Backbone as JSON Lines, residues from 0, in Angstrom:
{"i":0,"aa":"M","n":[96.29,188.56,-76.14],"ca":[96.31,189.85,-76.71],"c":[97.5,191.36,-76.81]}
{"i":1,"aa":"R","n":[97.45,191.53,-77.39],"ca":[98.82,192.92,-77.32],"c":[98.34,193.9,-77.63]}
{"i":2,"aa":"F","n":[98.48,194.95,-75.93],"ca":[97.78,195.71,-76.02],"c":[98.62,196.93,-76.56]}
{"i":3,"aa":"V","n":[99.74,196.6,-76.84],"ca":[100.38,197.63,-77.36],"c":[100.56,198.27,-78.92]}
{"i":4,"aa":"A","n":[100.21,197.46,-79.44],"ca":[99.76,197.44,-81.06],"c":[98.31,198.09,-80.58]}
{"i":5,"aa":"V","n":[97.22,197.79,-80.28],"ca":[96.23,197.86,-80.07],"c":[96.12,199.28,-79.57]}
{"i":6,"aa":"L","n":[96.68,199.49,-78.49],"ca":[96.66,200.78,-77.94],"c":[97.33,202.25,-79.28]}
{"i":7,"aa":"A","n":[98.16,201.59,-80.02],"ca":[99.08,202.4,-81.14],"c":[97.9,202.78,-82.09]}
{"i":8,"aa":"S","n":[97.04,202.1,-82.75],"ca":[96.46,201.82,-83.69],"c":[94.87,202.63,-83.17]}
{"i":9,"aa":"V","n":[94.65,202.69,-81.77],"ca":[93.06,203.14,-81.42],"c":[93.54,204.83,-81.14]}
{"i":10,"aa":"V","n":[94.81,204.74,-81.06],"ca":[94.71,206.71,-80.43],"c":[95.52,207.18,-82.04]}
{"i":11,"aa":"L","n":[96.14,206.57,-83.07],"ca":[96.69,206.63,-83.91],"c":[96.33,206.66,-85.59]}
{"i":12,"aa":"L","n":[95.36,205.51,-85.46],"ca":[95.03,205.35,-86.82],"c":[93.17,205.45,-86.41]}
{"i":13,"aa":"F","n":[92.82,205.75,-85.78],"ca":[91.54,206.11,-85.59],"c":[90.83,206.99,-86.79]}
{"i":14,"aa":"A","n":[92.14,207.73,-87.04],"ca":[91.54,209.09,-87.64],"c":[91.43,208.88,-89.21]}
{"i":15,"aa":"L","n":[90.17,208.07,-89.62],"ca":[89.91,207.49,-91.06],"c":[89.01,207.86,-91.47]}
{"i":16,"aa":"P","n":[89.02,207.95,-92.83],"ca":[87.64,208.26,-92.89],"c":[86.65,207.68,-93.0]}
{"i":17,"aa":"A","n":[85.06,208.76,-93.25],"ca":[84.19,208.13,-93.35],"c":[82.95,207.51,-94.4]}
{"i":18,"aa":"C","n":[81.84,208.2,-94.46],"ca":[80.69,208.03,-95.33],"c":[80.86,209.0,-96.53]}
{"i":19,"aa":"S","n":[80.55,209.09,-96.98],"ca":[80.43,209.07,-98.99],"c":[80.44,210.63,-98.55]}
{"i":20,"aa":"P","n":[81.01,211.69,-99.78],"ca":[80.6,213.1,-99.84],"c":[78.88,213.71,-99.85]}
{"i":21,"aa":"A","n":[78.28,212.95,-100.01],"ca":[76.92,212.91,-100.55],"c":[76.6,213.14,-98.64]}
{"i":22,"aa":"K","n":[76.6,212.17,-98.17],"ca":[75.92,211.63,-96.97],"c":[77.0,212.95,-95.81]}
{"i":23,"aa":"R","n":[77.87,213.16,-96.45],"ca":[78.99,214.27,-95.23],"c":[78.58,215.27,-95.67]}
{"i":24,"aa":"A","n":[77.84,215.81,-97.08],"ca":[77.47,216.99,-96.69],"c":[75.87,217.19,-96.01]}
{"i":25,"aa":"A","n":[75.21,216.43,-95.98],"ca":[73.86,215.97,-95.58],"c":[74.62,216.59,-94.36]}
{"i":26,"aa":"D","n":[75.21,215.44,-93.26],"ca":[75.65,215.56,-91.88],"c":[75.72,216.91,-91.92]}
{"i":27,"aa":"D","n":[76.75,217.73,-92.68],"ca":[77.41,219.04,-92.14],"c":[76.03,219.64,-91.36]}
{"i":28,"aa":"Q","n":[74.69,219.39,-92.2],"ca":[73.88,220.4,-91.63],"c":[73.27,219.82,-90.37]}
{"i":29,"aa":"E","n":[73.22,218.95,-90.05],"ca":[72.75,218.43,-88.75],"c":[73.38,218.97,-87.04]}
{"i":30,"aa":"Q","n":[72.1,219.86,-86.81],"ca":[72.13,220.68,-85.95],"c":[71.56,220.51,-84.35]}
{"i":31,"aa":"P","n":[71.86,220.2,-83.47],"ca":[70.7,220.29,-82.21],"c":[69.95,221.45,-82.23]}
{"i":32,"aa":"P","n":[68.43,221.43,-81.87],"ca":[67.71,222.81,-82.07],"c":[68.26,223.77,-81.21]}
{"i":33,"aa":"E","n":[68.28,225.09,-81.54],"ca":[68.74,226.5,-80.87],"c":[70.14,226.09,-81.0]}
{"i":34,"aa":"S","n":[71.09,225.27,-81.14],"ca":[72.4,224.6,-80.48],"c":[73.09,226.24,-81.28]}
{"i":35,"aa":"G","n":[73.19,226.18,-82.87],"ca":[73.72,226.88,-83.27],"c":[73.8,228.86,-82.94]}
{"i":36,"aa":"T","n":[73.37,229.12,-82.08],"ca":[72.63,230.38,-81.61],"c":[72.94,230.58,-80.2]}
{"i":37,"aa":"D","n":[73.36,231.71,-80.17],"ca":[74.0,232.44,-78.62],"c":[72.97,231.68,-77.12]}
{"i":38,"aa":"E","n":[71.73,230.84,-77.95],"ca":[70.94,230.83,-76.72],"c":[71.85,229.2,-75.94]}
{"i":39,"aa":"F","n":[72.53,228.84,-76.66],"ca":[73.19,227.58,-76.27],"c":[74.97,227.83,-75.37]}
{"i":40,"aa":"N","n":[74.94,227.96,-74.72],"ca":[76.06,228.9,-74.32],"c":[76.96,227.16,-73.71]}
{"i":41,"aa":"L","n":[78.18,226.88,-74.25],"ca":[78.93,225.72,-73.78],"c":[79.0,226.1,-72.1]}
{"i":42,"aa":"A","n":[79.78,227.22,-71.68],"ca":[80.01,227.25,-70.39],"c":[78.64,227.2,-69.46]}
{"i":43,"aa":"D","n":[77.6,226.9,-69.7],"ca":[76.31,227.15,-69.15],"c":[75.84,225.96,-69.25]}
{"i":44,"aa":"A","n":[76.32,225.26,-69.71],"ca":[75.97,223.88,-70.27],"c":[76.05,222.96,-68.88]}
{"i":45,"aa":"R","n":[75.12,222.15,-69.08],"ca":[75.15,220.46,-68.17],"c":[76.36,219.82,-68.44]}
{"i":46,"aa":"K","n":[77.92,219.83,-67.84],"ca":[78.79,218.63,-68.89],"c":[78.35,217.13,-67.77]}
{"i":47,"aa":"E","n":[78.7,216.37,-69.01],"ca":[78.86,215.12,-68.86],"c":[80.4,215.01,-69.15]}
{"i":48,"aa":"V","n":[81.33,214.22,-68.13],"ca":[82.42,213.21,-68.92],"c":[82.89,212.27,-68.41]}
{"i":49,"aa":"F","n":[83.42,211.5,-69.28],"ca":[83.44,209.93,-69.45],"c":[84.92,209.19,-69.65]}
{"i":50,"aa":"Y","n":[85.42,208.46,-69.73],"ca":[86.83,208.38,-69.97],"c":[86.75,207.07,-69.75]}
{"i":51,"aa":"W","n":[87.49,206.03,-71.11],"ca":[88.1,204.81,-70.9],"c":[89.23,204.54,-71.91]}
{"i":52,"aa":"R","n":[89.86,203.46,-71.55],"ca":[91.32,203.19,-71.81],"c":[91.57,201.4,-72.89]}
{"i":53,"aa":"V","n":[92.53,201.5,-73.07],"ca":[92.45,200.34,-74.03],"c":[92.29,199.02,-73.24]}
{"i":54,"aa":"S","n":[92.75,199.07,-71.84],"ca":[92.39,197.75,-71.35],"c":[90.93,197.69,-70.66]}
{"i":55,"aa":"D","n":[90.58,198.8,-71.34],"ca":[88.91,198.87,-71.06],"c":[87.82,198.25,-71.64]}
{"i":56,"aa":"I","n":[88.3,197.98,-72.88],"ca":[88.24,197.51,-74.26],"c":[87.44,195.93,-74.25]}
{"i":57,"aa":"Y","n":[86.3,195.44,-74.54],"ca":[85.95,194.1,-74.32],"c":[85.89,193.71,-75.96]}
{"i":58,"aa":"A","n":[85.67,194.2,-77.21],"ca":[84.96,193.74,-78.26],"c":[85.67,194.99,-79.18]}
{"i":59,"aa":"L","n":[86.46,194.77,-80.32],"ca":[86.87,195.53,-81.46],"c":[87.22,194.8,-82.65]}
{"i":60,"aa":"T","n":[86.22,195.01,-83.44],"ca":[86.53,193.99,-84.97],"c":[86.38,195.22,-86.26]}
{"i":61,"aa":"D","n":[86.92,195.11,-87.21],"ca":[87.15,196.46,-88.0],"c":[86.73,194.92,-89.24]}
{"i":62,"aa":"G","n":[87.61,196.06,-90.75],"ca":[87.36,195.14,-91.57],"c":[88.61,194.93,-92.27]}
{"i":63,"aa":"G","n":[89.81,195.1,-91.68],"ca":[91.06,195.41,-92.15],"c":[91.72,196.51,-92.22]}
{"i":64,"aa":"F","n":[90.81,197.36,-92.64],"ca":[91.46,198.96,-93.12],"c":[92.51,199.32,-92.07]}
{"i":65,"aa":"V","n":[92.2,199.2,-90.35],"ca":[92.61,199.83,-89.82],"c":[93.77,198.37,-88.75]}
{"i":66,"aa":"F","n":[95.07,198.77,-88.53],"ca":[96.05,197.84,-88.42],"c":[96.24,197.5,-86.81]}
{"i":67,"aa":"I","n":[95.31,196.84,-86.48],"ca":[94.7,196.77,-84.94],"c":[94.42,194.94,-84.41]}
{"i":68,"aa":"D","n":[94.88,194.89,-83.05],"ca":[94.56,194.13,-82.98],"c":[93.33,193.54,-82.05]}
{"i":69,"aa":"Q","n":[92.07,192.89,-83.0],"ca":[91.26,192.26,-82.68],"c":[90.53,192.28,-81.57]}
{"i":70,"aa":"I","n":[89.41,192.84,-80.4],"ca":[89.7,192.17,-79.29],"c":[87.74,191.54,-79.1]}
{"i":71,"aa":"P","n":[87.62,190.49,-78.33],"ca":[88.8,189.48,-78.21],"c":[89.39,188.59,-78.98]}
{"i":72,"aa":"E","n":[90.37,188.02,-79.2],"ca":[91.56,187.44,-80.48],"c":[89.91,186.15,-80.95]}
{"i":73,"aa":"G","n":[90.41,185.89,-82.08],"ca":[89.02,185.02,-82.95],"c":[87.63,185.81,-82.7]}
{"i":74,"aa":"I","n":[87.32,187.01,-82.56],"ca":[86.6,187.94,-83.18],"c":[85.83,187.89,-84.33]}
{"i":75,"aa":"T","n":[84.7,187.73,-84.57],"ca":[84.13,187.5,-85.82],"c":[84.76,189.05,-86.46]}
{"i":76,"aa":"S","n":[85.43,188.64,-87.96],"ca":[86.32,189.96,-88.07],"c":[85.14,190.37,-89.51]}
{"i":77,"aa":"L","n":[85.42,191.33,-90.46],"ca":[84.61,192.14,-90.72],"c":[85.18,192.1,-92.49]}
{"i":78,"aa":"V","n":[86.32,191.41,-92.22],"ca":[87.12,191.79,-93.58],"c":[86.38,190.42,-94.92]}
{"i":79,"aa":"G","n":[86.17,190.84,-95.84],"ca":[85.81,189.95,-97.01],"c":[84.38,190.39,-96.37]}
{"i":80,"aa":"T","n":[83.57,191.06,-95.94],"ca":[82.05,191.08,-95.71],"c":[81.96,192.25,-96.3]}
{"i":81,"aa":"P","n":[80.41,192.22,-96.48],"ca":[79.76,193.61,-97.03],"c":[79.85,194.67,-95.91]}
{"i":82,"aa":"A","n":[80.27,194.26,-94.53],"ca":[80.49,195.3,-93.57],"c":[82.35,195.73,-93.5]}
{"i":83,"aa":"R","n":[83.06,195.88,-94.62],"ca":[84.14,195.41,-94.26],"c":[84.73,197.59,-94.28]}
{"i":84,"aa":"D","n":[84.06,198.18,-94.58],"ca":[84.36,199.34,-94.52],"c":[83.9,200.09,-93.17]}
{"i":85,"aa":"L","n":[83.4,199.12,-92.19],"ca":[82.94,199.8,-90.67],"c":[83.83,198.96,-90.03]}
{"i":86,"aa":"L","n":[83.43,199.81,-88.57],"ca":[84.54,199.3,-87.12],"c":[83.63,199.41,-85.86]}
{"i":87,"aa":"L","n":[83.22,198.43,-84.76],"ca":[82.71,198.62,-83.68],"c":[83.83,198.42,-82.86]}
{"i":88,"aa":"L","n":[83.92,199.5,-81.58],"ca":[84.31,199.28,-80.45],"c":[83.46,199.58,-79.83]}
{"i":89,"aa":"S","n":[83.56,197.97,-78.0],"ca":[82.9,198.31,-77.43],"c":[83.86,198.54,-76.15]}
{"i":90,"aa":"T","n":[83.23,199.11,-74.9],"ca":[84.3,199.77,-73.86],"c":[83.69,199.8,-72.95]}
{"i":91,"aa":"F","n":[83.78,199.81,-71.5],"ca":[83.7,199.94,-70.39],"c":[84.08,201.94,-69.82]}
{"i":92,"aa":"I","n":[82.99,202.18,-69.83],"ca":[83.24,203.84,-69.6],"c":[83.23,203.99,-68.07]}
{"i":93,"aa":"R","n":[84.35,204.84,-68.0],"ca":[84.36,205.43,-66.86],"c":[83.8,206.6,-65.91]}
{"i":94,"aa":"D","n":[84.07,207.12,-64.67],"ca":[83.51,208.44,-64.26],"c":[85.15,209.2,-63.65]}
{"i":95,"aa":"E","n":[84.91,210.15,-63.74],"ca":[86.16,211.18,-63.3],"c":[86.68,210.33,-61.75]}
{"i":96,"aa":"A","n":[86.13,209.54,-61.36],"ca":[86.88,209.38,-60.21],"c":[87.39,207.65,-60.39]}
{"i":97,"aa":"D","n":[87.46,207.26,-61.72],"ca":[87.96,206.38,-61.95],"c":[86.96,205.19,-61.95]}
{"i":98,"aa":"R","n":[85.78,205.34,-61.91],"ca":[85.14,204.08,-61.0],"c":[84.16,203.77,-62.76]}
{"i":99,"aa":"I","n":[84.17,202.26,-62.72],"ca":[83.39,202.16,-64.22],"c":[81.85,202.09,-63.59]}
{"i":100,"aa":"V","n":[81.51,203.08,-64.93],"ca":[79.67,203.45,-64.51],"c":[79.15,202.97,-65.68]}
{"i":101,"aa":"G","n":[79.32,202.3,-66.51],"ca":[78.11,202.18,-68.01],"c":[79.25,201.52,-68.99]}
{"i":102,"aa":"I","n":[78.93,201.0,-70.23],"ca":[79.08,200.67,-71.1],"c":[79.21,201.63,-72.03]}
{"i":103,"aa":"A","n":[80.22,201.61,-73.66],"ca":[79.66,202.37,-74.63],"c":[80.2,202.3,-75.81]}
{"i":104,"aa":"S","n":[79.84,202.08,-77.32],"ca":[80.14,201.36,-78.67],"c":[80.01,202.77,-79.32]}
{"i":105,"aa":"E","n":[81.4,202.4,-80.1],"ca":[81.53,203.57,-80.84],"c":[81.35,202.63,-82.39]}
{"i":106,"aa":"H","n":[80.5,203.48,-83.69],"ca":[80.53,202.61,-84.85],"c":[81.09,203.32,-85.72]}
{"i":107,"aa":"E","n":[81.56,203.2,-86.55],"ca":[83.03,203.85,-87.51],"c":[82.37,203.6,-88.6]}
{"i":108,"aa":"E","n":[82.41,204.17,-89.8],"ca":[82.56,203.32,-91.41],"c":[83.69,205.08,-91.71]}
{"i":109,"aa":"F","n":[84.52,204.01,-93.01],"ca":[85.58,204.46,-93.57],"c":[85.45,204.39,-94.78]}
{"i":110,"aa":"E","n":[85.99,205.36,-95.46],"ca":[86.04,205.51,-96.78],"c":[87.67,205.58,-97.51]}
{"i":111,"aa":"R","n":[87.83,204.94,-98.84],"ca":[88.76,205.26,-99.66],"c":[89.09,206.07,-100.33]}
{"i":112,"aa":"P","n":[90.45,207.21,-100.13],"ca":[91.63,205.68,-99.64],"c":[92.19,206.58,-98.28]}
{"i":113,"aa":"L","n":[92.61,205.37,-97.07],"ca":[92.89,205.55,-96.29],"c":[94.2,206.51,-95.94]}
{"i":114,"aa":"T","n":[93.74,207.42,-95.5],"ca":[95.2,208.09,-94.77],"c":[95.13,208.8,-93.32]}
{"i":115,"aa":"A","n":[96.49,208.66,-93.07],"ca":[96.63,209.44,-91.89],"c":[95.89,210.33,-91.41]}
{"i":116,"aa":"A","n":[95.54,211.69,-92.14],"ca":[95.03,212.82,-91.94],"c":[93.52,212.87,-92.9]}
{"i":117,"aa":"A","n":[92.97,211.57,-93.12],"ca":[91.55,211.82,-93.58],"c":[90.64,211.78,-91.93]}
{"i":118,"aa":"K","n":[89.5,211.99,-92.62],"ca":[88.04,211.94,-91.87],"c":[87.48,210.63,-91.82]}
{"i":119,"aa":"H","n":[87.02,210.65,-90.71],"ca":[85.81,209.6,-90.36],"c":[84.33,209.92,-89.61]}
{"i":120,"aa":"D","n":[83.69,208.93,-89.98],"ca":[82.24,209.46,-88.92],"c":[82.47,208.15,-88.14]}
{"i":121,"aa":"A","n":[81.63,208.79,-86.5],"ca":[81.77,208.1,-85.49],"c":[79.93,208.12,-84.83]}
{"i":122,"aa":"I","n":[79.52,206.97,-84.49],"ca":[78.3,207.31,-83.66],"c":[78.65,206.76,-82.6]}
{"i":123,"aa":"W","n":[77.78,207.12,-81.55],"ca":[78.8,206.91,-79.74],"c":[77.03,206.51,-79.11]}
{"i":124,"aa":"T","n":[77.05,205.69,-78.55],"ca":[76.13,204.92,-77.93],"c":[76.7,204.84,-76.0]}
{"i":125,"aa":"L","n":[76.17,205.55,-75.76],"ca":[76.58,205.03,-73.92],"c":[75.43,205.03,-73.26]}
{"i":126,"aa":"M","n":[75.77,204.23,-72.74],"ca":[74.66,203.32,-71.44],"c":[75.36,203.44,-69.84]}
{"i":127,"aa":"I","n":[74.69,204.58,-69.18],"ca":[75.35,204.77,-67.86],"c":[74.48,203.83,-67.05]}
{"i":128,"aa":"S","n":[74.66,203.05,-66.12],"ca":[74.15,202.24,-65.59],"c":[73.13,202.92,-64.32]}
{"i":129,"aa":"G","n":[71.9,202.67,-64.44],"ca":[70.95,203.57,-63.55],"c":[70.54,204.77,-64.05]}
{"i":130,"aa":"R","n":[71.03,205.49,-64.88],"ca":[71.12,206.77,-65.75],"c":[70.07,207.11,-66.64]}
{"i":131,"aa":"G","n":[70.79,205.71,-67.69],"ca":[70.04,206.16,-69.11],"c":[71.13,205.65,-70.22]}
{"i":132,"aa":"S","n":[70.86,206.35,-71.32],"ca":[72.01,206.39,-72.66],"c":[71.99,207.78,-72.87]}
{"i":133,"aa":"I","n":[73.19,207.58,-73.72],"ca":[73.47,209.14,-74.55],"c":[73.73,208.61,-76.2]}
{"i":134,"aa":"I","n":[73.05,209.04,-76.99],"ca":[73.66,208.95,-78.5],"c":[74.16,210.31,-78.35]}
{"i":135,"aa":"A","n":[75.32,209.77,-79.62],"ca":[76.05,211.19,-80.37],"c":[76.83,210.82,-81.55]}
{"i":136,"aa":"H","n":[77.06,212.06,-82.59],"ca":[77.16,211.51,-83.71],"c":[78.57,212.52,-83.7]}
{"i":137,"aa":"E","n":[80.39,212.2,-84.81],"ca":[80.88,213.03,-84.46],"c":[81.58,212.54,-85.97]}
{"i":138,"aa":"I","n":[82.41,213.71,-86.49],"ca":[83.73,213.15,-87.28],"c":[84.94,213.66,-86.85]}
{"i":139,"aa":"E","n":[85.21,212.72,-86.84],"ca":[86.99,212.96,-86.26],"c":[88.03,212.59,-87.25]}
{"i":140,"aa":"V","n":[89.13,213.32,-86.61],"ca":[90.34,213.5,-87.72],"c":[91.75,213.46,-86.95]}
{"i":141,"aa":"S","n":[92.64,212.68,-87.12],"ca":[94.28,213.26,-86.67],"c":[94.76,214.36,-86.95]}
{"i":142,"aa":"T","n":[94.59,215.31,-85.92],"ca":[95.65,216.8,-86.32],"c":[96.86,216.34,-86.52]}
{"i":143,"aa":"E","n":[97.33,217.45,-87.7],"ca":[98.97,217.81,-87.58],"c":[99.6,218.07,-86.07]}
{"i":144,"aa":"E","n":[99.38,218.56,-85.9],"ca":[99.8,219.0,-84.14],"c":[99.8,217.23,-83.41]}
{"i":145,"aa":"T","n":[98.82,216.7,-83.33],"ca":[99.03,215.48,-82.83],"c":[99.79,214.38,-83.65]}
{"i":146,"aa":"R","n":[99.83,213.94,-84.7],"ca":[100.89,213.3,-85.67],"c":[102.39,213.99,-85.07]}
{"i":147,"aa":"A","n":[102.25,215.15,-85.1],"ca":[103.89,215.98,-84.97],"c":[103.84,216.11,-83.0]}
{"i":148,"aa":"F","n":[103.13,215.55,-82.38],"ca":[103.81,214.81,-81.15],"c":[103.83,213.92,-80.54]}
{"i":149,"aa":"L","n":[103.12,213.27,-81.57],"ca":[103.56,211.32,-81.57],"c":[104.96,211.05,-82.35]}
{"i":150,"aa":"E","n":[105.2,211.71,-83.16],"ca":[106.81,211.6,-84.12],"c":[107.75,212.01,-82.84]}
{"i":151,"aa":"R","n":[107.7,213.49,-82.37],"ca":[108.19,213.77,-81.18],"c":[109.09,212.64,-80.55]}
{"i":152,"aa":"I","n":[107.8,212.11,-79.62],"ca":[108.24,211.47,-78.29],"c":[108.63,209.95,-79.11]}
{"i":153,"aa":"R","n":[108.22,209.55,-80.05],"ca":[108.99,208.47,-80.26],"c":[110.19,208.47,-80.7]}
{"i":154,"aa":"A","n":[110.88,209.62,-81.39],"ca":[112.11,209.67,-81.45],"c":[112.85,210.14,-80.31]}
{"i":155,"aa":"M","n":[112.34,210.49,-79.59],"ca":[113.6,210.63,-77.81],"c":[114.12,209.15,-77.83]}
{"i":156,"aa":"D","n":[114.98,209.45,-76.77],"ca":[116.27,208.95,-76.15],"c":[115.61,208.21,-75.12]}
{"i":157,"aa":"E","n":[114.65,208.87,-74.07],"ca":[114.04,208.38,-72.96],"c":[112.51,208.81,-72.88]}
{"i":158,"aa":"P","n":[111.98,208.24,-71.72],"ca":[110.96,208.11,-71.67],"c":[110.34,209.47,-72.08]}
{"i":159,"aa":"W","n":[109.23,209.83,-71.59],"ca":[108.29,210.81,-72.04],"c":[106.94,210.75,-70.72]}
{"i":160,"aa":"S","n":[106.78,211.92,-70.48],"ca":[105.59,212.38,-69.38],"c":[105.05,213.63,-69.46]}
{"i":161,"aa":"G","n":[104.42,213.81,-69.2],"ca":[103.53,214.95,-69.16],"c":[101.76,215.15,-69.49]}
{"i":162,"aa":"E","n":[101.28,216.03,-70.34],"ca":[100.03,215.73,-70.62],"c":[99.79,216.74,-71.98]}
{"i":163,"aa":"F","n":[99.44,215.88,-72.96],"ca":[99.02,216.39,-73.77],"c":[97.24,215.82,-74.81]}
{"i":164,"aa":"V","n":[96.82,216.84,-75.18],"ca":[95.44,216.48,-75.55],"c":[94.9,216.47,-76.65]}
{"i":165,"aa":"A","n":[94.78,215.72,-77.05],"ca":[94.91,215.51,-78.74],"c":[93.62,215.24,-79.13]}
{"i":166,"aa":"Q","n":[92.88,216.82,-79.6],"ca":[91.43,216.73,-79.65],"c":[91.14,216.35,-81.36]}
{"i":167,"aa":"G","n":[90.77,215.55,-81.37],"ca":[89.83,214.9,-83.12],"c":[88.65,215.13,-83.67]}
{"i":168,"aa":"T","n":[88.16,215.84,-82.35],"ca":[86.58,215.72,-83.26],"c":[86.42,217.15,-84.28]}
{"i":169,"aa":"I","n":[86.19,217.43,-84.71],"ca":[85.5,218.53,-85.93],"c":[84.63,218.82,-86.16]}
{"i":170,"aa":"G","n":[83.76,217.89,-85.87],"ca":[82.18,218.23,-86.62],"c":[80.94,216.85,-86.39]}
{"i":171,"aa":"P","n":[80.16,217.31,-86.91],"ca":[79.64,218.16,-87.92],"c":[79.03,219.44,-87.81]}
{"i":172,"aa":"A","n":[78.98,219.74,-86.26],"ca":[78.25,220.78,-85.93],"c":[79.35,221.86,-86.17]}
{"i":173,"aa":"E","n":[78.57,223.08,-86.92],"ca":[79.43,224.91,-87.12],"c":[80.33,224.97,-86.25]}
{"i":174,"aa":"N","n":[80.26,224.95,-84.67],"ca":[81.56,224.93,-83.8],"c":[82.41,223.55,-83.75]}
{"i":175,"aa":"G","n":[82.49,223.0,-84.85],"ca":[83.85,222.11,-84.84],"c":[83.4,220.66,-83.77]}
{"i":176,"aa":"L","n":[82.36,220.85,-83.1],"ca":[82.23,219.9,-82.21],"c":[80.79,218.6,-82.51]}
{"i":177,"aa":"G","n":[80.91,217.35,-82.45],"ca":[80.01,216.48,-82.56],"c":[78.25,216.85,-81.42]}
{"i":178,"aa":"V","n":[77.41,215.9,-82.46],"ca":[76.45,216.73,-82.03],"c":[75.26,215.56,-80.77]}
{"i":179,"aa":"V","n":[75.1,215.96,-79.85],"ca":[74.15,214.71,-79.56],"c":[72.96,214.74,-80.17]}
{"i":180,"aa":"L","n":[72.63,213.33,-80.15],"ca":[71.09,213.51,-81.32],"c":[69.71,212.74,-79.98]}
{"i":181,"aa":"G","n":[70.16,212.23,-78.7],"ca":[69.33,211.9,-78.13],"c":[69.89,211.14,-76.67]}
{"i":182,"aa":"G","n":[68.93,210.5,-75.84],"ca":[69.05,209.83,-75.09],"c":[68.06,209.3,-74.23]}
{"i":183,"aa":"T","n":[68.1,208.23,-73.1],"ca":[66.72,207.83,-72.45],"c":[67.56,208.28,-71.03]}
{"i":184,"aa":"G","n":[65.75,207.27,-70.45],"ca":[65.94,207.58,-69.03],"c":[66.34,208.77,-68.53]}
{"i":185,"aa":"E","n":[67.49,209.56,-67.41],"ca":[68.0,210.8,-67.21],"c":[68.28,211.22,-68.21]}
{"i":186,"aa":"F","n":[68.34,211.01,-69.75],"ca":[68.79,212.0,-70.56],"c":[68.12,211.8,-72.13]}
{"i":187,"aa":"A","n":[66.5,211.64,-71.66],"ca":[65.37,211.39,-72.47],"c":[65.62,212.95,-73.16]}
{"i":188,"aa":"G","n":[65.55,212.82,-74.8],"ca":[64.99,214.09,-75.17],"c":[66.77,214.88,-75.19]}
{"i":189,"aa":"A","n":[67.77,214.73,-74.86],"ca":[68.84,215.09,-74.62],"c":[69.4,216.17,-75.85]}
{"i":190,"aa":"R","n":[69.81,217.22,-76.02],"ca":[70.38,217.85,-77.2],"c":[71.82,218.84,-76.67]}
{"i":191,"aa":"G","n":[72.57,218.87,-77.45],"ca":[73.91,219.23,-77.53],"c":[75.32,219.16,-78.3]}
{"i":192,"aa":"Y","n":[76.37,219.22,-77.17],"ca":[77.28,218.99,-78.22],"c":[78.43,217.59,-77.9]}
{"i":193,"aa":"M","n":[78.98,217.31,-78.31],"ca":[79.92,216.6,-77.96],"c":[81.92,216.54,-78.36]}
{"i":194,"aa":"K","n":[82.74,216.5,-77.7],"ca":[83.78,216.15,-78.16],"c":[84.65,214.83,-77.31]}
{"i":195,"aa":"E","n":[85.81,214.36,-78.26],"ca":[86.58,213.18,-77.68],"c":[87.64,213.39,-77.96]}
{"i":196,"aa":"E","n":[88.75,213.3,-77.09],"ca":[89.92,213.71,-76.71],"c":[91.16,212.62,-76.53]}
{"i":197,"aa":"N","n":[91.98,212.74,-76.55],"ca":[92.86,211.22,-76.13],"c":[93.72,212.42,-75.67]}
{"i":198,"aa":"V","n":[94.27,211.86,-74.29],"ca":[94.45,212.28,-73.14],"c":[96.03,211.66,-72.74]}
{"i":199,"aa":"Y","n":[97.3,211.88,-73.43],"ca":[98.51,211.38,-73.01],"c":[99.17,211.72,-72.27]}
{"i":200,"aa":"L","n":[99.69,210.8,-71.2],"ca":[100.27,210.86,-70.04],"c":[101.53,210.82,-70.1]}
{"i":201,"aa":"N","n":[101.74,209.46,-70.59],"ca":[103.05,208.52,-70.34],"c":[103.64,208.54,-71.98]}
{"i":202,"aa":"F","n":[104.75,207.78,-72.43],"ca":[105.49,206.84,-73.41],"c":[106.38,206.81,-72.91]}
{"i":203,"aa":"D","n":[106.6,205.22,-72.82],"ca":[107.84,204.78,-72.16],"c":[109.24,204.15,-72.83]}
{"i":204,"aa":"G","n":[108.63,204.49,-74.78],"ca":[109.25,203.57,-75.45],"c":[108.53,202.74,-76.53]}
{"i":205,"aa":"T","n":[107.68,202.05,-75.98],"ca":[107.0,201.04,-76.34],"c":[105.58,201.33,-75.93]}
{"i":206,"aa":"N","n":[105.36,201.81,-74.93],"ca":[103.42,201.79,-73.89],"c":[103.11,203.0,-74.14]}
{"i":207,"aa":"Y","n":[102.18,203.34,-74.8],"ca":[101.55,204.37,-74.32],"c":[100.38,204.85,-72.95]}
{"i":208,"aa":"D","n":[100.71,205.45,-71.85],"ca":[99.73,205.91,-70.99],"c":[98.63,207.29,-71.5]}
{"i":209,"aa":"V","n":[97.73,206.08,-71.33],"ca":[96.62,207.44,-72.3],"c":[95.44,206.94,-72.23]}
{"i":210,"aa":"R","n":[94.35,208.01,-71.94],"ca":[92.8,207.78,-71.96],"c":[92.17,208.35,-72.84]}
{"i":211,"aa":"T","n":[91.35,208.27,-73.19],"ca":[89.98,208.57,-73.94],"c":[88.9,209.33,-73.13]}
{"i":212,"aa":"R","n":[88.53,210.66,-73.88],"ca":[87.95,211.34,-72.63],"c":[86.47,211.85,-73.4]}
{"i":213,"aa":"L","n":[85.53,211.95,-73.13],"ca":[84.58,211.49,-74.09],"c":[83.6,212.96,-73.15]}
{"i":214,"aa":"T","n":[83.45,213.89,-73.88],"ca":[82.8,214.84,-72.74],"c":[81.43,215.55,-73.71]}
{"i":215,"aa":"F","n":[80.11,215.82,-72.96],"ca":[79.23,215.96,-73.58],"c":[78.75,217.16,-73.2]}
{"i":216,"aa":"Y","n":[78.09,218.21,-73.96],"ca":[77.9,219.47,-73.48],"c":[75.85,219.04,-73.36]}
{"i":217,"aa":"L","n":[74.95,219.34,-72.51],"ca":[73.41,219.32,-72.8],"c":[72.67,220.39,-72.37]}
{"i":218,"aa":"K","n":[71.86,220.62,-73.28],"ca":[70.79,221.42,-72.22],"c":[69.92,220.93,-71.16]}
């Protein structure tokens, strides 16, 4: 399993298209109750933060649109099937102390033509051990700023280190964030927003040190 290739794909090529224009138009109207008003203040919201790295992924497959190594080797591929426009990622998730606290799955749908700047839809389902689940919907894209940053550090003659936060979430909420659809257990009836970010910490010329951060703002 070649994590270098997988990592480059996860952080660079997940910014691909998603649902049909008609479905996207409908999704653009999706809002959590009252979240479009001043009654929902992100600064006052209950915040839950989770992380994962490529090494935490235990299942990854798609229909051949993303240039990735599937995980594990030999997993059923979606290539040539009616599900070829979809992608599935399953991973352990960690808390801010880097402890594994559960699992998460991301389901994506792509549309053609595929370009680095195109959008894609994603549904996240998180199962947090002993606490319950959170379900959310987001629209993602790879921004020009992120693509320029990656081109710059790849062109450097020496390793790069620092912190660069690449936020890919652009909707479907009017404020540019994803929408929490609900949950179970401790999160039963949850409503609010979410965002997905890739936090880059190091690049040695071959490998990226990056972790994905999922932040949920709950009512």
